[in-house]
Structures are given as structure tokens and as C-alpha cells.
N, C-alpha and C positions, 0 to 999 in steps of 0.2 A: 504493500500500500504506500502511496505517496505520503510524505510527511508534510506538515503544514508549511514549513519554511519554503518548500519548493514552489509555493504560490508566488513568492517574492524573489526567489533566486539567491545566489551566494556571492558575496563581495568581500573585499579585503581593504581595510582602512589602515594607512600608515601615517602616524603622527610625527611630524618634525617640529619640535617645540621652540625653535629659536627664531628671533626676529632682530632686525637692526634697531628697532625702537618699539616701545610698548604704546599702542594707541590708547587714548584716555577712555574710549567707550568700550574697549575689548574686555570680555570676561572669559576668553578662551585660555587654555593652558599654554601660555607663551612667555618666553623669557629672553632677556638680552644677555648674550655672552660673546666675548671676543676670542675665547680660546676653546675651540671645538675640535676634538680628535675624530675626524669623520671616518677614518678607518676603523676605529674602535666602535663607533656607532653602527657602521655597516655590519660588523661581526655580530653585534647584539640583535639587529633586525633579522639577519639571516638565521640566527639561533631561534628566534621567536617563530619565524616562518616554518622552520623544521619541526618545532614543537606542535604547532597547530596542524601541520601536515599529518603527523602521526595520529591525531585525534579525528581529523576530518579528511580521510583519504578519498581519492577518486571522485570528488565533487567537481562539477563543471563550474569554473569560476567565470562570473559575468562581468566583474569590474574590479578595478584597483583605483584607490583614491589617495593621493599624497596630500594631506592637509596639515594645517599648522595654526600658529607659527607661520613661517615663510619658507615653504619647501623649495622655492626657486633659489634659496641660498645653499641647497644641497649640491655637492659636486655631481656633475652629470654622470661620472663613472660610478658613483654610489647608487644613483637611481637605476642605472643600467644593470648593475650587479644584482640589485634587489629584484628587478623584473626578470632577469635571467633565471634566478632561483625560483621565482614564482612559477614561471612557465615550465620548469623542470619538475615542479612539485604537484601541480594540479592540471588536469585537462582544462583548456580554456574555450569559451564560446567563440564562434567564428567572428563575431563582432565585438570581441573584448574591448571594453572602454578603459583607458588608462588616463586619469585626470591628474594634473598637477596644478596646485594653487600657486599664483605668482603675484608679487607686488611690483608695480612699475619701476620702483627704484632699484630693483635687483635684476632687471632684465638686460641681457646682452645678446646680440645676434648669434654669436658663436655658441653661447651656452644653450640657447633655445634650439639651435640646429642639433646640438649634441643630445638634448633631451629627446627630440624627435627620433634621432638615429637609435637611441637606447630603448625606444618602445613607447614613449608617451604619445598619446593620440589626441588629447584634449587639454586645453589650458583654461583655467578659471582665474580671472585677474581681478584683484581688489582695487578698482579705480576709486569708487566711493563718492566722488563729486566731480563736476566738470566746471568748477570755478575755483580759483586759487585761494580766495578768502576763506571759503568753507573748508577747503583741504587743510588750511592752517588751523582752523578751529577744531577740526577732527584729529589733529595731531599727525597728519600724514606727512611723510618726508619727500613726496614727489609733487611736481607741478602738473597742471593740465597738459602742458606741452610735452613733458616727459611721459605722461600717461598715454597720450596719442602716439608718441614714437614707439613706446613699448608695445602698444596694441598693434601697430603696423608690423612690427617684427614678428609678433605672434601669428598674425594672419598669413605672413609669408611662409611660416614653418608648419602650421597646423590647419587642417580643414575645419576643425571644430574649436571655436573660441567663445567663451562666455566672459562677461564681466559683471561686477557688483556695483550698485549705486545705493546710497542711503538717502532717504527723503524724510520730511518732517524735521528738518534741521533748524537751528536757531535763525530766527528772523526770515524764514523762507515763506514766500507766498505761493498760492496755488498757481498763479500765472508764471512765476519764475520756475516752478517745478515742471509745469507743462512744457516750457521752452527747453529746459534741460533734458527732459525725457525725449522730446523729439530729436534733439541733437544726438542723444545716445542711440536712438533707433536708427539714425542715419549712419552710425558707425557699426551697429551690431551685425554679427555674422548669422547666428542662429539661436542665441540663448542670452537672456538677461536675468539676473537676480536682483530684485528691487525690494529693499528692506526699509521698514520704518525705524527711525532711530529710537532705541529703547535705552533707558537709563538703568543700568544694572548695579545693584549693591556690590561694593568691593572694588569697583573701578574708580579711576580718577574722576570721571564724570559723576559717578554716584556720590563720591565724597563732596564734590563741588556743589551738586544739587542739594544735598542734605544741609549744606551751610547757606543755602539761599542763592547760590550762583546759577549759572547756565540760564540767564535771562533770554527771553525771546523764543522759547520752545512753543510750538503751536498748541492751541487748545484742542481738545478731543474732536470737536466738530470740524476744525480746520484740517486736522490729520486725516479724518474720514473723507473729507472732500479730496484730499490728495490721493488717497487710495482709489476713490471712484474715478478720478481723472486718469490714474495709471491704467485701470482696467479698460476704460474707453479708448485711450490712445493706442495701447498695445493691441487690442482686439482689431482696431481699424487697419493695422498693418500686418495682420496675420500672425501675431505673436501673443495669443491669448494665454492667460494664466492656466497652467496645468496643475499648479500647487499654489498655495496662498501667496507666496513671495517669488515664484519662479515662472518665467515666461519663455516660450520656445516656439519655433516653427514646428509644424508636425514632423515627428520623427527625430527631432533634435533634443528631446528631453534628456536630462541627466540620468543615465541608466543606473549609476551608483546610488544617487539619492532616491530613485524609485525603489531600490531594494529596501531602504529604510521605511519609506512610506507605505510600501506593500507588505511590510512586516516579513521580509526574508531573513536569512541568516547572514551575519557578517562578523569576521574576526577583526578585532581592533588591536593594532600593534603600535607601541610607542607610548611615551609618558601621558597618562591620563586617558588613554583611549578606552572607549566603551565597546562592547560587543554583544551580540546575541548569537549563541551557537546551540544547535540541537545535537544531543548525544543520546543514542539509544531511545529515541522518541521523547526525550525530555529537553525542553528549551531552558538554557541558562543565560543569566546576565553576567557579563564579565566586566571588570574594570582594572586598568593597570595603575601602578603607582604614578602619582602626578609629578613629583619632584624629579627632574631629569637625572640627577646624579643617583638618586635612589633607584629609579627604574633601570638605569644602565647597569648598576651593580646587581640588581635582582635578575635581569635578563641574562647576564653573564653567569649567574649562579644556577640557571635552569628555568626560571619563569619570571616574567615581568608582571604577572597578575597580582593585584592586591586582593581581589575577591572574586568568587564565582558562586552565584546563588541560583538554585533552581527556581523557576517562575511557575507559580500555580496557574492552572488553566484559566481561572477567572481573571487573573491579572494579565495573562496573555491576551485574552479577549479585550480587556480595557486598553492595553497598549495598541492592539490592532485598530481599535476604534479611534484612539487619539491620533495615530499616525495616518490612517486611511482617510479620515474625514478632512484632512488638509488637502487632499487631492480633488480635483474637479470631478474625477470619475467615481470617487467615494469608495465604499466597501461592498463586499459580497455578504449579504446577511446570512446566507447559509454557512459560510465559513465562520462568521461570528458565533452563530449558534453552536457549531461543532466545537469551538474553543470554550465557550462559556457554559454550555450545557443547558442553555435556555435562550429564548428570543429576547430582543430588546423590548422595553416596557411599552405596550401598545398605547396607553393613555398619553405618554410623553411624545411618542411619535405622531399621534393624531394632532396634538396641540401645536407642535413645532411645524407640522405640515400646514395646518390652518393659518399659521402666522407667516407662511412663505419662507421659512428658514431652511427647510429640507424638502427633498423629493425622494419618494420611496415606493417600492412595491415589495412583493415577497422575495425578490432576488437581490435587490440592491438598495443602498441608502447613500445619498450624497447631499451635501449642503448646497444651497443656492449661493449666488454671489453675495447677496445680503447676509445669508447665514454665516458665511466664512468670516465676516467682520466681527462676529460675536461667537466664534467657535468655542471658546472656553465656557461660555454660558450654556451652549448646546450640550457640551460634554457633561457638565454638571447635571443637567436634566436627565440625560440618558444613563450615565453611570450611577448617579444618585437614585434614579428611579428603580 
């Protein structure tokens, strides 16, 4: 019998924790270090790949994602060696997607050629804004001119290129965002990730906000108008949202991220990396040590994992719901029922449908565009029900 994870596929996430500078809004596990022994890090990554290969043999691998941090600071030879080991370890899909995240300040033509030759097939670039004043406010170390130059280099070396923008920034108007988004779409190849700025506790922005700083952030209604403008403008050029924050031309969706949202299995390698892996029919949550030095020493000693917990079937159903309803296509209700052991609460479904927040029948459940703006409220109704 097919196991549940096979509905979503199997991917591998590789976390590179180092950046040239820490952005004030970032709550990812990233660190600034001037002294990195990349050969030692390579050996640790290869050891972790071998460890997972023993537990998860003969699976068809659909995607590899180098995230961070700033993976474009990795030596191309290190990336190539990791990909060579991966290909020797697992059978791969014919359309294997290999994504590497890049920051414009760390892009060089020769380095990108080497990544492509080493097996990277897709670049995801953190541009974040298309005006220099906002780039400085966001703590970015590149200019718009450098971002455009880096993007041009990426396009020359890769058929698939995505980039990120952040909206609902300080003092930003809907009109300014509309103009910036149209400019971005004139550059775009096939994929855009468009995120609303969120202020996270524990970040420099979070500390500043708690002290009454960060003036000029848009009110909730203005941010909602920016979201609506984003959907309207992207849909008009054939790049509708396939997920709350991600837009693509048909067929250009991020295959790796779809594994997460479709609740497949993925092995997470590197400091702080999370995973979901199924062993003997039981799905487990994994988490690696976050501190880079601690992870490195642990991986060299046999395992970089900090924890591995079995996930109860009811919790799996909730995770599938939380991830799947982010997608325009939604979830398969029969799959939810198989995981949960029961159907979703009919009264809550009827009420949400009457309010225009969801669309559903016996086989599927998906949120409407309006519903996706209040997804957390919808989830509370369905999970709490």
C-alpha cells in the first residue's frame, strides 16, 4: 500500500547558516562568521546524507533545496560534491529540481556558471525591494542596480529564476507598491514570492517595534489593500497565486515547496533544519541542533539531530490541513479523513462556506481568495471544531 507521504513526494533541504550580514527583520537561523572551514562543513553534510540514506533507501527524490542563510556564499565545489553524493544515494525524478537561494551581493558570473555546471537548476534570489531607500531600511547590503545585475547573471545561467519582494513596508502606499510590482513583473522569469513584512519577536525589528520604533508601518486595512492589489496585478499577467505568498506561471511552481504544502516527506540537513520522515509507516518530526558549531560537532559524531518525535495521526491531519489550505488547490478531504480518523466538522464547514471563505464538496476543500487572508481564523474553526 502507498504511504501517505507519497501524496506529496520526497525532498531534501540543506541549510547553510551563514550570511554576510544579519537582516533586522530575519528570524531564520542565520549567523555572521568570517572564518568558515567549508571542507569540514562538506564532510558533515555528506555524513548526514549517508545517515538518512540508510534510513530512507530507494526513494525517488523530487527536489533539493539549498536554503539559509546565504547559500550563494557556499563554494561551488561544495555544492557540486553534495549533489554528486545525493545522486549516488537516491534515484532521482526525471525533472529533479535543485534550488539554491542567493543574495544579490554575493552573486558573481563565474560562481553562478559553476553552480549550474554542478547541478543547480533553479535560483531563488532575495531582492526584497526595488528602491534603494527601502533596501537600506530593510538592512540589505545591495542596491537596486546590483540586484538587477545579479538577476541578469542568473537569467543567463538558469532557465528557472525566482525572486522575493517584501511589501507593507514603512511609509509604503498602495500606489507605490502597484508600481513596484509591475516593475518586478517586467523582470520576472516564471516565479515570484511576495511576502508581507511581519515583525517577529527576537529580531532587531521586533526589539525596535517593542520600544515604539518602526514608524510608518501600514495599518491592517492598508496591508489588505496591498494584498488585493498583488492578486489582481499578478493574475492579469498570468502569474496567479498558487500559494498565499507565491506566484508562478503554470508549470513553474516551486516543486520543493509543494512537497511541504502537500505534506510529503523531506529530510532536513544542517543547523536548525526541520524534517518530516516516515519510517515503517510512522511519520516523525525531526529537528537539528540550531547552533552551527554544535551541529557541526554533532554531525561529525554521527547525527546532527536534536530531536525526533513520532507524530500522532490526528496531529498529522492538522499539519496537512494547515499546510494544504495555503494552496489554491486546497486539500483532499478523503486523505484528511484517512489521517484523522474522522471528517472535518460539518457545522464549521457549512458556516465558512456560507461566508464565502471556503469551497468544498466530498472530495476537496480549498479556501477562497478572501478566505486565504484570514487562514488562521479558518484553521481555528476547523481544528477547534
